[in-house]
C-alpha positions in Angstrom: -0.1 -0.1 0.0 1.5 3.4 -1.0 0.2 7.0 -0.7 1.7 10.5 -1.3 1.6 13.3 1.6 3.0 16.1 2.9 4.7 16.0 6.3 4.4 19.6 6.9 1.8 20.9 4.9 1.0 24.0 7.0 4.6 25.4 5.8 2.5 26.3 2.7 0.6 29.0 4.7 4.0 31.0 4.8 3.0 32.3 1.2 0.5 34.5 2.6 3.6 36.5 4.2 5.1 37.1 0.7 1.5 37.8 -0.8 1.1 40.5 1.7 4.5 41.7 1.5 4.4 41.8 -2.2 1.3 44.1 -2.0 2.0 46.5 0.8 5.9 46.5 1.3 6.9 46.2 -2.5 10.3 48.2 -1.9 11.3 45.5 1.2 10.5 42.5 -0.9 14.0 42.2 -2.4 15.5 42.3 1.1 13.2 39.7 2.3 14.6 37.1 -0.3 17.9 38.5 -0.9 19.2 40.9 1.9 22.3 42.0 -0.2 20.8 41.9 -3.6 20.4 45.6 -3.9 24.3 46.1 -4.1 24.4 44.0 -7.4 21.5 45.6 -9.0 22.1 47.7 -12.2 20.0 50.9 -12.7 18.1 51.3 -16.0 17.6 47.5 -16.6 14.6 46.6 -18.6 11.4 45.2 -16.9 10.6 41.5 -17.4 7.6 39.5 -16.7 10.2 36.6 -16.5 11.7 38.1 -13.2 8.4 37.7 -11.4 7.8 34.1 -12.6 11.1 32.9 -11.7 10.9 34.6 -8.3 7.6 33.4 -7.5 8.3 29.9 -8.8 11.4 29.7 -6.5 9.5 30.9 -3.4 6.7 28.3 -4.1 9.1 25.5 -4.9 10.9 26.5 -1.8 8.0 26.3 0.4 6.6 22.9 -1.4 10.3 21.6 0.0 9.7 22.9 3.4 6.3 20.5 3.5 8.6 17.5 3.0 6.6 15.7 0.1 7.0 11.9 0.9 5.8 8.7 -0.5 5.0 6.1 2.1 5.0 2.5 1.2 3.7 -0.1 3.9 4.5 -3.6 3.8 3.3 -6.4 6.2 5.9 -9.1 6.9 4.0 -12.2 7.8 5.4 -14.7 9.8 3.4 -18.1 10.1 3.7 -20.2 13.0 2.4 -23.3 11.8 2.9 -26.6 13.2 3.7 -30.2 11.9 1.0 -32.6 12.0 1.2 -36.0 11.2 -2.3 -38.1 10.6 -2.1 -41.9 11.3 -4.9 -43.6 10.2 -6.1 -47.2 10.5 -6.8 -49.1 7.3 -7.0 -52.7 9.0 -9.9 -55.0 7.9 -12.1 -53.8 10.8 -12.4 -50.4 9.1 -14.9 -52.1 6.2 -17.5 -52.1 8.9 -20.7 -50.2 7.8 -22.9 -48.0 10.0 -20.5 -45.5 11.3 -22.4 -42.5 9.4 -26.2 -42.6 10.6 -27.0 -40.8 7.5 -25.4 -43.2 5.0 -25.2 -46.6 6.5 -23.6 -48.1 3.6 -20.2 -46.0 3.9 -17.6 -47.9 5.8 -15.6 -46.4 8.6 -12.7 -45.9 6.6 -14.5 -43.8 4.0 -16.0 -41.7 6.6 -12.7 -41.4 8.2 -11.2 -39.8 4.8 -13.9 -37.3 4.6 -13.6 -36.1 7.8 -10.0 -35.7 7.3 -10.2 -33.8 4.3 -12.3 -31.3 5.9 -9.4 -31.1 8.6 -7.0 -30.6 6.2 -9.0 -27.9 4.8 -8.8 -26.2 7.8 -5.1 -26.3 8.5 -4.1 -22.9 6.6 -0.4 -22.6 7.8 0.5 -26.2 8.7 2.4 -28.7 7.4 0.7 -32.2 7.3 1.7 -35.8 6.4 -0.2 -38.9 6.4 0.6 -42.6 7.6 -1.5 -45.5 6.9 -1.2 -48.4 8.9 -2.4 -52.2 9.1 -0.2 -55.0 9.1 2.6 -52.3 8.6 2.9 -48.6 8.4 3.8 -46.7 5.5 4.2 -43.1 4.7 1.5 -42.2 2.4 2.4 -38.6 2.2 5.6 -36.8 3.8 4.8 -33.3 5.7 3.8 -30.8 3.1 2.4 -27.3 2.9 0.6 -28.6 -0.3 -3.1 -29.2 1.1 -4.8 -29.9 -2.3 -2.0 -32.5 -2.8 -2.8 -33.8 0.8 -6.4 -34.1 0.3 -6.1 -36.0 -3.1 -3.5 -38.6 -1.3 -6.5 -39.0 1.3 -8.7 -39.5 -1.2 -6.7 -42.3 -2.9 -6.0 -44.2 0.3 -7.6 -48.0 0.3 -8.5 -50.6 2.8 -6.0 -53.5 2.4 -3.1 -51.7 1.0 -1.2 -52.4 4.1 -2.9 -55.8 5.0 -5.7 -56.7 7.6 -4.0 -56.3 11.1 -3.3 -53.5 13.3 0.1 -52.1 14.1 -0.4 -49.4 16.3 3.1 -49.0 17.7 5.0 -49.5 14.4 2.9 -46.7 13.0 3.8 -44.5 16.0 7.6 -45.3 15.4 7.2 -44.3 11.7 5.7 -41.2 12.9 8.0 -40.0 15.4 10.8 -40.7 13.2 9.6 -38.1 10.8 8.4 -36.0 13.3 11.7 -36.0 15.2 13.7 -34.7 12.0 11.5 -31.7 11.8 12.6 -28.4 13.0 9.1 -26.9 13.6 8.4 -25.5 17.1 5.0 -27.4 17.6 4.8 -31.2 16.4 1.6 -33.0 16.5 0.4 -36.6 15.9 -3.3 -37.7 15.6 -3.7 -41.5 15.9 -7.1 -42.9 14.7 -7.9 -46.7 15.3 -10.9 -48.9 15.6 -9.0 -51.7 17.2 -5.8 -52.8 19.2 -2.4 -53.6 18.3 -2.1 -57.2 17.0 1.0 -57.1 14.5 3.6 -54.5 15.8 7.2 -55.6 16.2 7.8 -52.8 18.6 6.6 -53.4 22.5 4.3 -51.5 23.9 6.7 -50.3 26.9 9.2 -49.2 24.4 6.6 -47.0 22.4 5.3 -45.4 25.5 8.7 -44.7 26.5 9.6 -43.2 23.1 6.2 -41.1 23.2 7.0 -39.9 26.7 10.6 -38.7 25.9 9.4 -37.2 22.4 8.7 -33.6 21.7 5.5 -34.6 20.0 2.1 -33.9 21.2 0.0 -37.1 20.6 -3.8 -37.0 20.3 -5.6 -40.6 20.1 -8.9 -41.2 18.8 -10.8 -44.7 19.2 -13.8 -45.2 16.8 -16.4 -47.5 17.0 -18.0 -49.1 20.2 -16.0 -49.4 23.4 -15.4 -53.1 22.7 -13.7 -52.3 19.4 -10.4 -50.4 20.5 -8.1 -50.7 23.4 -9.2 -47.4 25.4 -6.7 -48.1 28.2 -3.7 -48.2 25.9 -5.0 -45.2 23.8 -5.4 -43.0 27.0 -1.8 -44.3 28.1 -0.2 -43.2 24.8 -2.2 -39.9 24.9 -1.2 -39.2 28.6 2.4 -40.0 27.8 2.5 -37.6 24.6 1.0 -34.8 26.6 -2.4 -34.9 24.4 -5.7 -36.1 24.8 -7.7 -39.3 24.2 -11.1 -39.3 22.4 -13.8 -41.7 21.5 -15.9 -41.4 18.6 -18.9 -43.6 18.2 -20.2 -41.9 15.0 -19.4 -39.7 12.0 -20.8 -36.6 13.9 -18.4 -37.6 17.0 -15.8 -37.7 14.9 -16.0 -34.6 13.2 -16.5 -32.8 16.7 -13.3 -34.4 17.9 -11.4 -33.1 14.7 -12.9 -29.6 15.3 -11.7 -29.8 18.8 -8.2 -30.7 18.2 -8.1 -27.8 15.5 -9.4 -25.4 18.1 -6.9 -26.5 20.5 -4.0 -26.4 17.8 -4.8 -23.1 16.1 -2.0 -21.8 14.0 -0.8 -18.2 15.1 0.0 -15.6 12.2 2.1 -12.6 13.4 2.1 -9.4 11.1 5.0 -7.1 11.3 4.3 -3.8 9.6 7.3 -2.3 7.6 7.0 1.3 6.6 9.4 2.6 4.0 9.6 6.8 3.4 10.8 8.2 0.1 11.2 11.9 0.2 11.1 14.2 -2.6 11.9 17.3 -0.9 15.4 17.7 -3.0 13.4 18.1 -6.3 11.4 21.3 -5.3 14.4 22.7 -3.4 16.6 22.2 -6.5 13.8 23.7 -8.9 13.8 26.7 -6.2 17.5 27.2 -6.2 17.7 27.2 -10.2 14.7 29.5 -10.3 16.2 32.0 -7.7 19.6 31.9 -9.5 18.0 32.8 -12.7 16.4 35.6 -10.9 19.7 36.9 -9.7 21.5 36.4 -12.9 19.1 38.5 -15.0 18.6 41.2 -12.2 22.5 41.7 -12.1 24.1 40.3 -15.2 21.2 41.5 -17.6 20.1 44.4 -15.8 16.3 43.2 -16.2 14.0 44.6 -13.7 
């Protein structure tokens, strides 16, 4: 944003003094501008309107220079304090169950989760997001990225059975922490979603709990389905070790509210620093004033013009 202004516009009021003096005290006009110019004047010079033009142009230019014309340009230096968030989703065989969405009972739990995740990604304006899909094994479906449209495309491409039928929660968390530990983000978050309990991990629960507790990652855990579907005590222990929170979702609406709650708790902050640049233009009218008044002196003295 740019705008032109005069820093001292009231300096233009001085022109009134010159006008008054030109009208009521013409004999002193020369002394006001150039106290010693009378010693340089030649008698008998021819009168010229050019003198008046130079004189008043020089005066007005000098007053314009005194107002200090300035062009102000304002910039906003936006500093985004986003977070790195890994979304960790269960794609085991149990996620094929229907009835999780009361409005569309023929959608599987996995399809509903993908839709809710896409809405969550849409809300993350300044965060890097990544996706880990796990079942028998865990694989990185998307590395951390700011390209949220790409991320939504990756979520839509996920299919059941890509990683097997069992549930490897611990292995998925090890993959997640390996990625986030390499990140230099100030805030690192992992959101684990599952509808079962660990049946396929090569890493034990104790080792994972210690890793989560020692890590600089905030871990949220979400169990979906009925309370008998997932291992709530273990998910609670993981969330507690990760300084996060455990949630349980029995249907689509509850799951949407959970992700909205996490979104509210992990809102990104944006800092704006205003930078103001000033470009001064007083030199141009000042130069014009000097040249005009020098021309005035030259004509009055060397050429004898009055």
